[in-house]
PDB file of N, CA, C and O in Angstrom:
ATOM      1  N   MET A   1      55.261  -5.376  14.331  1.00  0.00           N
ATOM      2  CA  MET A   1      55.437  -3.982  13.412  1.00  0.00           C
ATOM      3  C   MET A   1      55.694  -3.034  14.543  1.00  0.00           C
ATOM      4  O   MET A   1      55.267  -3.115  15.695  1.00  0.00           O
ATOM      5  N   ARG A   2      56.564  -2.008  13.946  1.00  0.00           N
ATOM      6  CA  ARG A   2      56.893  -0.862  14.802  1.00  0.00           C
ATOM      7  C   ARG A   2      56.362   0.704  13.837  1.00  0.00           C
ATOM      8  O   ARG A   2      56.654   1.295  12.798  1.00  0.00           O
ATOM      9  N   PRO A   3      55.643   0.792  14.725  1.00  0.00           N
ATOM     10  CA  PRO A   3      54.951   2.629  14.672  1.00  0.00           C
ATOM     11  C   PRO A   3      55.511   3.211  12.931  1.00  0.00           C
ATOM     12  O   PRO A   3      54.651   3.791  12.269  1.00  0.00           O
ATOM     13  N   GLN A   4      56.442   3.084  12.511  1.00  0.00           N
ATOM     14  CA  GLN A   4      56.610   3.238  11.023  1.00  0.00           C
ATOM     15  C   GLN A   4      56.350   2.423  10.204  1.00  0.00           C
ATOM     16  O   GLN A   4      56.053   2.630   9.027  1.00  0.00           O
ATOM     17  N   GLU A   5      56.439   1.410  10.761  1.00  0.00           N
ATOM     18  CA  GLU A   5      56.438   0.219   9.216  1.00  0.00           C
ATOM     19  C   GLU A   5      55.317   0.377   9.073  1.00  0.00           C
ATOM     20  O   GLU A   5      54.988   0.742   7.944  1.00  0.00           O
ATOM     21  N   LEU A   6      54.261   0.196  10.063  1.00  0.00           N
ATOM     22  CA  LEU A   6      52.836   0.318   9.865  1.00  0.00           C
ATOM     23  C   LEU A   6      52.415   1.548   8.830  1.00  0.00           C
ATOM     24  O   LEU A   6      52.013   1.182   7.726  1.00  0.00           O
ATOM     25  N   TYR A   7      52.453   2.472   9.000  1.00  0.00           N
ATOM     26  CA  TYR A   7      52.414   3.908   8.888  1.00  0.00           C
ATOM     27  C   TYR A   7      52.419   3.027   7.277  1.00  0.00           C
ATOM     28  O   TYR A   7      51.423   2.831   6.581  1.00  0.00           O
ATOM     29  N   ALA A   8      54.324   2.448   6.868  1.00  0.00           N
ATOM     30  CA  ALA A   8      54.389   2.244   6.068  1.00  0.00           C
ATOM     31  C   ALA A   8      53.129   0.800   4.894  1.00  0.00           C
ATOM     32  O   ALA A   8      52.828   0.492   3.741  1.00  0.00           O
ATOM     33  N   GLN A   9      52.865   0.425   6.425  1.00  0.00           N
ATOM     34  CA  GLN A   9      51.802  -0.693   5.606  1.00  0.00           C
ATOM     35  C   GLN A   9      50.613   0.473   5.619  1.00  0.00           C
ATOM     36  O   GLN A   9      49.911  -0.351   5.033  1.00  0.00           O
ATOM     37  N   VAL A  10      50.139   1.101   5.688  1.00  0.00           N
ATOM     38  CA  VAL A  10      49.281   1.704   6.149  1.00  0.00           C
ATOM     39  C   VAL A  10      48.497   2.258   4.556  1.00  0.00           C
ATOM     40  O   VAL A  10      47.458   2.224   3.896  1.00  0.00           O
ATOM     41  N   GLY A  11      49.951   2.776   4.595  1.00  0.00           N
ATOM     42  CA  GLY A  11      49.251   3.427   3.387  1.00  0.00           C
ATOM     43  C   GLY A  11      48.993   2.849   2.093  1.00  0.00           C
ATOM     44  O   GLY A  11      47.953   2.843   1.434  1.00  0.00           O
ATOM     45  N   MET A  12      50.858   2.056   1.694  1.00  0.00           N
ATOM     46  CA  MET A  12      49.761   0.919   1.060  1.00  0.00           C
ATOM     47  C   MET A  12      48.619   0.805   0.616  1.00  0.00           C
ATOM     48  O   MET A  12      48.094   1.201  -0.425  1.00  0.00           O
ATOM     49  N   THR A  13      48.206   0.154   1.593  1.00  0.00           N
ATOM     50  CA  THR A  13      46.485  -0.462   2.452  1.00  0.00           C
ATOM     51  C   THR A  13      45.629   0.223   1.485  1.00  0.00           C
ATOM     52  O   THR A  13      44.831  -0.305   0.710  1.00  0.00           O
ATOM     53  N   HIS A  14      45.966   1.812   1.668  1.00  0.00           N
ATOM     54  CA  HIS A  14      44.933   2.636   1.211  1.00  0.00           C
ATOM     55  C   HIS A  14      44.925   2.738  -0.104  1.00  0.00           C
ATOM     56  O   HIS A  14      43.951   2.515  -0.823  1.00  0.00           O
ATOM     57  N   GLU A  15      46.078   3.098  -0.476  1.00  0.00           N
ATOM     58  CA  GLU A  15      46.147   2.404  -2.111  1.00  0.00           C
ATOM     59  C   GLU A  15      45.979   1.890  -3.252  1.00  0.00           C
ATOM     60  O   GLU A  15      46.029   2.312  -4.407  1.00  0.00           O
ATOM     61  N   ALA A  16      45.666   0.416  -2.519  1.00  0.00           N
ATOM     62  CA  ALA A  16      45.596  -0.308  -2.999  1.00  0.00           C
ATOM     63  C   ALA A  16      43.926  -0.648  -3.053  1.00  0.00           C
ATOM     64  O   ALA A  16      43.577  -1.057  -4.161  1.00  0.00           O
ATOM     65  N   LEU A  17      42.776  -0.542  -1.989  1.00  0.00           N
ATOM     66  CA  LEU A  17      41.504  -0.008  -2.010  1.00  0.00           C
ATOM     67  C   LEU A  17      41.151   0.299  -2.742  1.00  0.00           C
ATOM     68  O   LEU A  17      40.444  -0.250  -3.587  1.00  0.00           O
ATOM     69  N   SER A  18      41.799   1.990  -2.596  1.00  0.00           N
ATOM     70  CA  SER A  18      41.198   2.869  -3.742  1.00  0.00           C
ATOM     71  C   SER A  18      41.654   2.186  -5.226  1.00  0.00           C
ATOM     72  O   SER A  18      40.772   2.543  -6.007  1.00  0.00           O
ATOM     73  N   GLY A  19      42.504   1.477  -5.854  1.00  0.00           N
ATOM     74  CA  GLY A  19      43.075   1.075  -6.829  1.00  0.00           C
ATOM     75  C   GLY A  19      41.731   0.119  -7.199  1.00  0.00           C
ATOM     76  O   GLY A  19      41.255  -0.219  -8.282  1.00  0.00           O
ATOM     77  N   ILE A  20      41.360  -0.146  -5.879  1.00  0.00           N
ATOM     78  CA  ILE A  20      39.611  -1.146  -6.087  1.00  0.00           C
ATOM     79  C   ILE A  20      38.944  -0.308  -6.237  1.00  0.00           C
ATOM     80  O   ILE A  20      38.701   0.072  -7.382  1.00  0.00           O
ATOM     81  N   VAL A  21      38.444   0.241  -5.250  1.00  0.00           N
ATOM     82  CA  VAL A  21      37.320   1.062  -5.809  1.00  0.00           C
ATOM     83  C   VAL A  21      36.907   1.675  -7.298  1.00  0.00           C
ATOM     84  O   VAL A  21      35.884   1.735  -7.979  1.00  0.00           O
ATOM     85  N   ASP A  22      38.216   2.073  -7.404  1.00  0.00           N
ATOM     86  CA  ASP A  22      38.426   2.677  -9.005  1.00  0.00           C
ATOM     87  C   ASP A  22      37.886   1.671 -10.055  1.00  0.00           C
ATOM     88  O   ASP A  22      36.967   1.885 -10.845  1.00  0.00           O
ATOM     89  N   GLN A  23      38.734   0.354  -9.903  1.00  0.00           N
ATOM     90  CA  GLN A  23      37.804  -1.011 -10.267  1.00  0.00           C
ATOM     91  C   GLN A  23      36.600  -1.243 -10.534  1.00  0.00           C
ATOM     92  O   GLN A  23      36.004  -1.198 -11.610  1.00  0.00           O
ATOM     93  N   VAL A  24      36.291  -1.470  -9.611  1.00  0.00           N
ATOM     94  CA  VAL A  24      34.945  -1.794  -8.797  1.00  0.00           C
ATOM     95  C   VAL A  24      34.025  -0.663  -9.458  1.00  0.00           C
ATOM     96  O   VAL A  24      33.185  -1.032 -10.278  1.00  0.00           O
ATOM     97  N   ARG A  25      34.127   0.530  -9.182  1.00  0.00           N
ATOM     98  CA  ARG A  25      32.995   2.416 -10.158  1.00  0.00           C
ATOM     99  C   ARG A  25      33.580   1.469 -11.938  1.00  0.00           C
ATOM    100  O   ARG A  25      32.826   1.778 -12.861  1.00  0.00           O
ATOM    101  N   GLN A  26      34.634   0.563 -12.317  1.00  0.00           N
ATOM    102  CA  GLN A  26      34.614   0.514 -14.200  1.00  0.00           C
ATOM    103  C   GLN A  26      33.918  -0.596 -14.154  1.00  0.00           C
ATOM    104  O   GLN A  26      33.316  -0.875 -15.191  1.00  0.00           O
ATOM    105  N   LEU A  27      33.804  -1.410 -13.148  1.00  0.00           N
ATOM    106  CA  LEU A  27      32.494  -2.575 -13.747  1.00  0.00           C
ATOM    107  C   LEU A  27      31.386  -2.025 -13.557  1.00  0.00           C
ATOM    108  O   LEU A  27      30.721  -2.221 -14.574  1.00  0.00           O
ATOM    109  N   VAL A  28      30.727  -1.357 -12.711  1.00  0.00           N
ATOM    110  CA  VAL A  28      29.266  -0.338 -12.601  1.00  0.00           C
ATOM    111  C   VAL A  28      29.066   0.219 -13.966  1.00  0.00           C
ATOM    112  O   VAL A  28      28.008   0.252 -14.595  1.00  0.00           O
ATOM    113  N   ALA A  29      30.641   0.802 -14.460  1.00  0.00           N
ATOM    114  CA  ALA A  29      30.505   1.516 -15.525  1.00  0.00           C
ATOM    115  C   ALA A  29      29.980   1.015 -16.859  1.00  0.00           C
ATOM    116  O   ALA A  29      29.538   1.734 -17.755  1.00  0.00           O
ATOM    117  N   ALA A  30      30.137  -0.991 -16.886  1.00  0.00           N
ATOM    118  CA  ALA A  30      30.422  -1.348 -17.713  1.00  0.00           C
ATOM    119  C   ALA A  30      28.839  -1.636 -17.869  1.00  0.00           C
ATOM    120  O   ALA A  30      28.097  -1.228 -18.762  1.00  0.00           O
ATOM    121  N   ALA A  31      28.478  -2.561 -16.606  1.00  0.00           N
ATOM    122  CA  ALA A  31      27.031  -3.126 -16.449  1.00  0.00           C
ATOM    123  C   ALA A  31      26.131  -1.889 -16.838  1.00  0.00           C
ATOM    124  O   ALA A  31      25.295  -1.947 -17.740  1.00  0.00           O
ATOM    125  N   GLU A  32      26.271  -1.255 -16.408  1.00  0.00           N
ATOM    126  CA  GLU A  32      25.735   0.129 -17.285  1.00  0.00           C
ATOM    127  C   GLU A  32      24.499   0.247 -18.117  1.00  0.00           C
ATOM    128  O   GLU A  32      23.269   0.304 -18.124  1.00  0.00           O
ATOM    129  N   VAL A  33      26.320   0.247 -19.266  1.00  0.00           N
ATOM    130  CA  VAL A  33      25.640   0.613 -20.807  1.00  0.00           C
ATOM    131  C   VAL A  33      25.214  -0.892 -22.082  1.00  0.00           C
ATOM    132  O   VAL A  33      24.714  -0.915 -23.206  1.00  0.00           O
ATOM    133  N   TRP A  34      25.775  -2.032 -21.070  1.00  0.00           N
ATOM    134  CA  TRP A  34      24.648  -2.970 -21.302  1.00  0.00           C
ATOM    135  C   TRP A  34      23.548  -3.116 -22.091  1.00  0.00           C
ATOM    136  O   TRP A  34      22.576  -2.793 -21.407  1.00  0.00           O
ATOM    137  N   ASP A  35      23.139  -3.508 -23.413  1.00  0.00           N
ATOM    138  CA  ASP A  35      21.978  -3.360 -24.285  1.00  0.00           C
ATOM    139  C   ASP A  35      21.350  -4.641 -23.934  1.00  0.00           C
ATOM    140  O   ASP A  35      21.453  -5.771 -24.413  1.00  0.00           O
ATOM    141  N   ARG A  36      20.368  -3.925 -22.528  1.00  0.00           N
ATOM    142  CA  ARG A  36      19.025  -4.438 -21.642  1.00  0.00           C
ATOM    143  C   ARG A  36      18.198  -6.107 -23.027  1.00  0.00           C
ATOM    144  O   ARG A  36      18.121  -7.318 -22.819  1.00  0.00           O
ATOM    145  N   ARG A  37      17.796  -5.294 -24.220  1.00  0.00           N
ATOM    146  CA  ARG A  37      17.605  -6.087 -24.898  1.00  0.00           C
ATOM    147  C   ARG A  37      18.583  -6.537 -25.732  1.00  0.00           C
ATOM    148  O   ARG A  37      18.634  -6.169 -26.906  1.00  0.00           O
ATOM    149  N   ALA A  38      19.329  -7.258 -25.271  1.00  0.00           N
ATOM    150  CA  ALA A  38      20.664  -8.338 -26.447  1.00  0.00           C
ATOM    151  C   ALA A  38      21.106  -9.268 -25.458  1.00  0.00           C
ATOM    152  O   ALA A  38      22.056  -9.972 -25.801  1.00  0.00           O
ATOM    153  N   LEU A  39      20.579  -9.460 -24.157  1.00  0.00           N
ATOM    154  CA  LEU A  39      21.361  -9.963 -22.714  1.00  0.00           C
ATOM    155  C   LEU A  39      19.461 -10.879 -22.327  1.00  0.00           C
ATOM    156  O   LEU A  39      18.330 -10.400 -22.411  1.00  0.00           O
ATOM    157  N   THR A  40      19.928 -12.257 -21.928  1.00  0.00           N
ATOM    158  CA  THR A  40      19.222 -13.676 -22.327  1.00  0.00           C
ATOM    159  C   THR A  40      19.660 -13.967 -20.695  1.00  0.00           C
ATOM    160  O   THR A  40      20.752 -13.872 -20.135  1.00  0.00           O
ATOM    161  N   VAL A  41      18.918 -14.186 -20.418  1.00  0.00           N
ATOM    162  CA  VAL A  41      18.827 -15.327 -18.361  1.00  0.00           C
ATOM    163  C   VAL A  41      18.834 -16.402 -18.764  1.00  0.00           C
ATOM    164  O   VAL A  41      18.575 -16.577 -19.954  1.00  0.00           O
ATOM    165  N   ASP A  42      19.130 -17.497 -17.922  1.00  0.00           N
ATOM    166  CA  ASP A  42      18.484 -18.949 -18.109  1.00  0.00           C
ATOM    167  C   ASP A  42      17.095 -18.966 -17.809  1.00  0.00           C
ATOM    168  O   ASP A  42      16.365 -18.057 -17.415  1.00  0.00           O
ATOM    169  N   ASP A  43      16.842 -20.231 -18.081  1.00  0.00           N
ATOM    170  CA  ASP A  43      15.489 -20.159 -18.898  1.00  0.00           C
ATOM    171  C   ASP A  43      14.895 -21.254 -16.594  1.00  0.00           C
ATOM    172  O   ASP A  43      13.983 -22.050 -16.369  1.00  0.00           O
ATOM    173  N   SER A  44      15.529 -20.901 -15.992  1.00  0.00           N
ATOM    174  CA  SER A  44      15.106 -21.062 -14.717  1.00  0.00           C
ATOM    175  C   SER A  44      14.971 -19.922 -13.770  1.00  0.00           C
ATOM    176  O   SER A  44      14.598 -19.901 -12.597  1.00  0.00           O
ATOM    177  N   SER A  45      15.280 -19.188 -14.395  1.00  0.00           N
ATOM    178  CA  SER A  45      15.720 -17.391 -13.707  1.00  0.00           C
ATOM    179  C   SER A  45      14.428 -16.855 -13.729  1.00  0.00           C
ATOM    180  O   SER A  45      13.656 -17.230 -14.612  1.00  0.00           O
ATOM    181  N   VAL A  46      13.953 -15.754 -12.607  1.00  0.00           N
ATOM    182  CA  VAL A  46      12.352 -15.895 -12.595  1.00  0.00           C
ATOM    183  C   VAL A  46      11.959 -13.674 -12.729  1.00  0.00           C
ATOM    184  O   VAL A  46      11.088 -12.805 -12.729  1.00  0.00           O
ATOM    185  N   ILE A  47      14.194 -14.102 -12.857  1.00  0.00           N
ATOM    186  CA  ILE A  47      13.985 -12.062 -12.907  1.00  0.00           C
ATOM    187  C   ILE A  47      13.969 -12.358 -14.585  1.00  0.00           C
ATOM    188  O   ILE A  47      14.175 -13.399 -15.209  1.00  0.00           O
ATOM    189  N   THR A  48      13.533 -10.575 -15.170  1.00  0.00           N
ATOM    190  CA  THR A  48      14.387 -10.561 -16.345  1.00  0.00           C
ATOM    191  C   THR A  48      15.937 -10.345 -16.843  1.00  0.00           C
ATOM    192  O   THR A  48      16.929 -10.450 -16.121  1.00  0.00           O
ATOM    193  N   PRO A  49      15.924 -10.058 -18.081  1.00  0.00           N
ATOM    194  CA  PRO A  49      17.207  -9.507 -18.116  1.00  0.00           C
ATOM    195  C   PRO A  49      17.743  -8.565 -17.795  1.00  0.00           C
ATOM    196  O   PRO A  49      18.719  -8.406 -17.061  1.00  0.00           O
ATOM    197  N   ALA A  50      16.857  -7.577 -18.572  1.00  0.00           N
ATOM    198  CA  ALA A  50      17.052  -6.239 -17.044  1.00  0.00           C
ATOM    199  C   ALA A  50      17.020  -6.226 -16.005  1.00  0.00           C
ATOM    200  O   ALA A  50      18.076  -5.625 -15.803  1.00  0.00           O
ATOM    201  N   GLU A  51      16.757  -6.355 -15.369  1.00  0.00           N
ATOM    202  CA  GLU A  51      16.361  -6.637 -13.818  1.00  0.00           C
ATOM    203  C   GLU A  51      17.524  -6.987 -13.236  1.00  0.00           C
ATOM    204  O   GLU A  51      18.049  -6.295 -12.364  1.00  0.00           O
ATOM    205  N   ALA A  52      18.178  -8.454 -13.819  1.00  0.00           N
ATOM    206  CA  ALA A  52      19.730  -9.061 -14.083  1.00  0.00           C
ATOM    207  C   ALA A  52      20.246  -7.617 -14.228  1.00  0.00           C
ATOM    208  O   ALA A  52      20.393  -6.824 -13.298  1.00  0.00           O
ATOM    209  N   ALA A  53      20.469  -7.420 -15.370  1.00  0.00           N
ATOM    210  CA  ALA A  53      22.225  -6.484 -15.461  1.00  0.00           C
ATOM    211  C   ALA A  53      21.398  -5.571 -14.406  1.00  0.00           C
ATOM    212  O   ALA A  53      22.325  -4.886 -13.972  1.00  0.00           O
ATOM    213  N   ASP A  54      20.147  -5.093 -13.665  1.00  0.00           N
ATOM    214  CA  ASP A  54      20.177  -3.485 -13.235  1.00  0.00           C
ATOM    215  C   ASP A  54      20.720  -4.751 -11.926  1.00  0.00           C
ATOM    216  O   ASP A  54      21.920  -4.877 -11.680  1.00  0.00           O
ATOM    217  N   ALA A  55      20.082  -5.259 -11.487  1.00  0.00           N
ATOM    218  CA  ALA A  55      21.137  -6.671 -10.060  1.00  0.00           C
ATOM    219  C   ALA A  55      22.516  -6.132  -9.642  1.00  0.00           C
ATOM    220  O   ALA A  55      22.941  -5.622  -8.605  1.00  0.00           O
ATOM    221  N   VAL A  56      23.143  -6.483 -11.030  1.00  0.00           N
ATOM    222  CA  VAL A  56      24.665  -6.795 -11.379  1.00  0.00           C
ATOM    223  C   VAL A  56      25.256  -5.218 -10.926  1.00  0.00           C
ATOM    224  O   VAL A  56      25.885  -4.877  -9.924  1.00  0.00           O
ATOM    225  N   ALA A  57      24.771  -4.422 -12.111  1.00  0.00           N
ATOM    226  CA  ALA A  57      24.717  -2.338 -11.428  1.00  0.00           C
ATOM    227  C   ALA A  57      24.246  -1.914 -10.025  1.00  0.00           C
ATOM    228  O   ALA A  57      24.326  -0.936  -9.281  1.00  0.00           O
ATOM    229  N   GLU A  58      23.839  -2.856 -10.039  1.00  0.00           N
ATOM    230  CA  GLU A  58      22.739  -1.565  -8.005  1.00  0.00           C
ATOM    231  C   GLU A  58      24.077  -2.893  -7.164  1.00  0.00           C
ATOM    232  O   GLU A  58      24.690  -2.380  -6.228  1.00  0.00           O
ATOM    233  N   GLU A  59      24.372  -4.027  -7.393  1.00  0.00           N
ATOM    234  CA  GLU A  59      25.797  -4.379  -6.602  1.00  0.00           C
ATOM    235  C   GLU A  59      26.678  -4.254  -6.319  1.00  0.00           C
ATOM    236  O   GLU A  59      26.863  -3.919  -5.149  1.00  0.00           O
ATOM    237  N   LEU A  60      28.017  -4.479  -7.383  1.00  0.00           N
ATOM    238  CA  LEU A  60      29.094  -3.796  -7.896  1.00  0.00           C
ATOM    239  C   LEU A  60      28.753  -2.103  -7.159  1.00  0.00           C
ATOM    240  O   LEU A  60      29.754  -1.585  -6.663  1.00  0.00           O
ATOM    241  N   ARG A  61      27.239  -1.145  -7.065  1.00  0.00           N
ATOM    242  CA  ARG A  61      27.661  -0.265  -6.868  1.00  0.00           C
ATOM    243  C   ARG A  61      27.080  -0.037  -5.102  1.00  0.00           C
ATOM    244  O   ARG A  61      26.781   1.018  -4.543  1.00  0.00           O
ATOM    245  N   ALA A  62      27.077  -0.680  -4.853  1.00  0.00           N
ATOM    246  CA  ALA A  62      26.799  -1.276  -3.541  1.00  0.00           C
ATOM    247  C   ALA A  62      28.292  -1.240  -2.673  1.00  0.00           C
ATOM    248  O   ALA A  62      28.860  -0.494  -1.875  1.00  0.00           O
ATOM    249  N   CYS A  63      28.492  -2.296  -3.236  1.00  0.00           N
ATOM    250  CA  CYS A  63      30.739  -2.378  -3.422  1.00  0.00           C
ATOM    251  C   CYS A  63      31.184  -1.764  -3.339  1.00  0.00           C
ATOM    252  O   CYS A  63      31.879  -1.670  -2.328  1.00  0.00           O
ATOM    253  N   ALA A  64      31.201  -0.728  -4.372  1.00  0.00           N
ATOM    254  CA  ALA A  64      31.989   0.757  -4.543  1.00  0.00           C
ATOM    255  C   ALA A  64      31.746   1.870  -3.256  1.00  0.00           C
ATOM    256  O   ALA A  64      32.625   2.657  -2.904  1.00  0.00           O
ATOM    257  N   ASP A  65      30.368   1.785  -2.612  1.00  0.00           N
ATOM    258  CA  ASP A  65      30.357   2.345  -1.829  1.00  0.00           C
ATOM    259  C   ASP A  65      30.705   1.423  -0.584  1.00  0.00           C
ATOM    260  O   ASP A  65      31.234   2.155   0.253  1.00  0.00           O
ATOM    261  N   ALA A  66      30.658   0.642  -0.303  1.00  0.00           N
ATOM    262  CA  ALA A  66      31.553   0.549   1.014  1.00  0.00           C
ATOM    263  C   ALA A  66      32.651  -0.299   1.310  1.00  0.00           C
ATOM    264  O   ALA A  66      32.784  -1.044   2.281  1.00  0.00           O
ATOM    265  N   LEU A  67      33.505  -0.077   0.259  1.00  0.00           N
ATOM    266  CA  LEU A  67      34.910  -0.051   0.115  1.00  0.00           C
ATOM    267  C   LEU A  67      35.340   1.627  -0.083  1.00  0.00           C
ATOM    268  O   LEU A  67      36.469   1.939   0.295  1.00  0.00           O
ATOM    269  N   ASP A  68      34.516   2.619  -0.626  1.00  0.00           N
ATOM    270  CA  ASP A  68      35.276   4.175  -0.716  1.00  0.00           C
ATOM    271  C   ASP A  68      34.692   4.175   1.289  1.00  0.00           C
ATOM    272  O   ASP A  68      35.196   4.949   2.103  1.00  0.00           O
ATOM    273  N   PHE A  69      33.702   3.242   1.619  1.00  0.00           N
ATOM    274  CA  PHE A  69      33.694   3.780   3.306  1.00  0.00           C
ATOM    275  C   PHE A  69      34.967   3.764   4.085  1.00  0.00           C
ATOM    276  O   PHE A  69      35.385   4.748   4.695  1.00  0.00           O
ATOM    277  N   ALA A  70      35.710   2.324   4.029  1.00  0.00           N
ATOM    278  CA  ALA A  70      36.833   1.761   4.227  1.00  0.00           C
ATOM    279  C   ALA A  70      37.993   2.571   4.181  1.00  0.00           C
ATOM    280  O   ALA A  70      38.681   3.006   5.104  1.00  0.00           O
ATOM    281  N   VAL A  71      38.160   2.780   2.225  1.00  0.00           N
ATOM    282  CA  VAL A  71      39.214   4.035   1.725  1.00  0.00           C
ATOM    283  C   VAL A  71      38.943   5.285   3.281  1.00  0.00           C
ATOM    284  O   VAL A  71      39.636   6.225   3.670  1.00  0.00           O
ATOM    285  N   GLY A  72      38.133   4.925   3.607  1.00  0.00           N
ATOM    286  CA  GLY A  72      37.655   6.627   4.439  1.00  0.00           C
ATOM    287  C   GLY A  72      38.716   6.138   5.716  1.00  0.00           C
ATOM    288  O   GLY A  72      39.667   6.777   6.166  1.00  0.00           O
ATOM    289  N   HIS A  73      38.297   5.001   6.068  1.00  0.00           N
ATOM    290  CA  HIS A  73      38.814   4.751   7.903  1.00  0.00           C
ATOM    291  C   HIS A  73      40.460   4.381   7.307  1.00  0.00           C
ATOM    292  O   HIS A  73      41.308   5.260   7.461  1.00  0.00           O
ATOM    293  N   ALA A  74      40.937   2.827   6.513  1.00  0.00           N
ATOM    294  CA  ALA A  74      42.005   3.345   6.083  1.00  0.00           C
ATOM    295  C   ALA A  74      42.799   3.950   5.901  1.00  0.00           C
ATOM    296  O   ALA A  74      43.867   3.405   5.625  1.00  0.00           O
ATOM    297  N   GLU A  75      42.673   6.305   5.985  1.00  0.00           N
ATOM    298  CA  GLU A  75      43.046   6.806   5.513  1.00  0.00           C
ATOM    299  C   GLU A  75      42.735   7.894   7.106  1.00  0.00           C
ATOM    300  O   GLU A  75      43.063   9.072   7.249  1.00  0.00           O
ATOM    301  N   ALA A  76      42.271   7.311   7.756  1.00  0.00           N
ATOM    302  CA  ALA A  76      41.791   8.355   9.031  1.00  0.00           C
ATOM    303  C   ALA A  76      43.227   7.749   9.702  1.00  0.00           C
ATOM    304  O   ALA A  76      44.302   8.316   9.895  1.00  0.00           O
ATOM    305  N   ALA A  77      42.892   6.677   9.914  1.00  0.00           N
ATOM    306  CA  ALA A  77      44.448   5.509  10.143  1.00  0.00           C
ATOM    307  C   ALA A  77      45.600   5.595   9.597  1.00  0.00           C
ATOM    308  O   ALA A  77      46.469   5.140  10.341  1.00  0.00           O
ATOM    309  N   TRP A  78      45.967   5.962   8.670  1.00  0.00           N
ATOM    310  CA  TRP A  78      46.992   5.852   7.967  1.00  0.00           C
ATOM    311  C   TRP A  78      47.369   7.394   8.633  1.00  0.00           C
ATOM    312  O   TRP A  78      48.504   7.585   9.069  1.00  0.00           O
ATOM    313  N   SER A  79      46.347   8.458   8.677  1.00  0.00           N
ATOM    314  CA  SER A  79      46.452   9.978   9.306  1.00  0.00           C
ATOM    315  C   SER A  79      46.594  10.148  10.470  1.00  0.00           C
ATOM    316  O   SER A  79      46.885  11.271  10.880  1.00  0.00           O
ATOM    317  N   ALA A  80      46.405   8.935  11.452  1.00  0.00           N
ATOM    318  CA  ALA A  80      46.459   8.488  13.154  1.00  0.00           C
ATOM    319  C   ALA A  80      47.742   8.448  13.356  1.00  0.00           C
ATOM    320  O   ALA A  80      48.367   9.065  14.219  1.00  0.00           O
ATOM    321  N   ALA A  81      48.385   7.301  12.101  1.00  0.00           N
ATOM    322  CA  ALA A  81      49.523   6.891  12.357  1.00  0.00           C
ATOM    323  C   ALA A  81      50.745   7.357  11.979  1.00  0.00           C
ATOM    324  O   ALA A  81      51.947   7.240  12.217  1.00  0.00           O
ATOM    325  N   SER A  82      50.160   7.787  11.470  1.00  0.00           N
ATOM    326  CA  SER A  82      51.839   9.114  11.315  1.00  0.00           C
ATOM    327  C   SER A  82      52.358  10.470  12.592  1.00  0.00           C
ATOM    328  O   SER A  82      53.258  11.307  12.661  1.00  0.00           O
ATOM    329  N   ARG A  83      51.126  10.021  13.487  1.00  0.00           N
ATOM    330  CA  ARG A  83      51.514  11.183  14.436  1.00  0.00           C
ATOM    331  C   ARG A  83      52.043  10.426  15.336  1.00  0.00           C
ATOM    332  O   ARG A  83      52.251  11.128  16.325  1.00  0.00           O
ATOM    333  N   ILE A  84      52.476   9.011  15.572  1.00  0.00           N
ATOM    334  CA  ILE A  84      53.127   7.979  16.278  1.00  0.00           C
ATOM    335  C   ILE A  84      54.416   7.518  16.328  1.00  0.00           C
ATOM    336  O   ILE A  84      54.601   6.638  15.487  1.00  0.00           O
ATOM    337  N   GLY A  85      55.469   7.801  17.055  1.00  0.00           N
ATOM    338  CA  GLY A  85      56.265   7.494  17.241  1.00  0.00           C
ATOM    339  C   GLY A  85      57.225   6.468  18.225  1.00  0.00           C
ATOM    340  O   GLY A  85      56.903   6.595  19.406  1.00  0.00           O
ATOM    341  N   ASP A  86      58.173   5.621  18.036  1.00  0.00           N
ATOM    342  CA  ASP A  86      58.628   4.485  19.569  1.00  0.00           C
ATOM    343  C   ASP A  86      59.919   4.946  19.966  1.00  0.00           C
ATOM    344  O   ASP A  86      60.549   4.231  20.745  1.00  0.00           O
ATOM    345  N   GLY A  87      60.516   6.209  19.496  1.00  0.00           N
ATOM    346  CA  GLY A  87      61.791   6.339  20.329  1.00  0.00           C
ATOM    347  C   GLY A  87      63.098   5.938  19.221  1.00  0.00           C
ATOM    348  O   GLY A  87      64.163   6.547  19.131  1.00  0.00           O
ATOM    349  N   GLY A  88      62.659   4.702  18.402  1.00  0.00           N
ATOM    350  CA  GLY A  88      63.284   3.799  17.967  1.00  0.00           C
ATOM    351  C   GLY A  88      63.918   4.436  15.899  1.00  0.00           C
ATOM    352  O   GLY A  88      64.593   3.681  15.200  1.00  0.00           O
TER     353      GLY A  88
END
């Protein structure tokens, strides 16, 4: 893959990752507004429905934060790739 092709691919990857971050943030928002009183967990669960819902939101938030970090790296690579040519 030539530098110009890589640049385009990194750009598409950056855009895709950004979209995924947005989707995960929407999932966090959805989980945060669940009515904790209306939730149930299976009988073998050792945590309450509210604790389970909080865990879902916390883990999704951590996922979004990690993806945000990845987006930053993709953006840095995209920027660096924009400066590379191969004379072709």
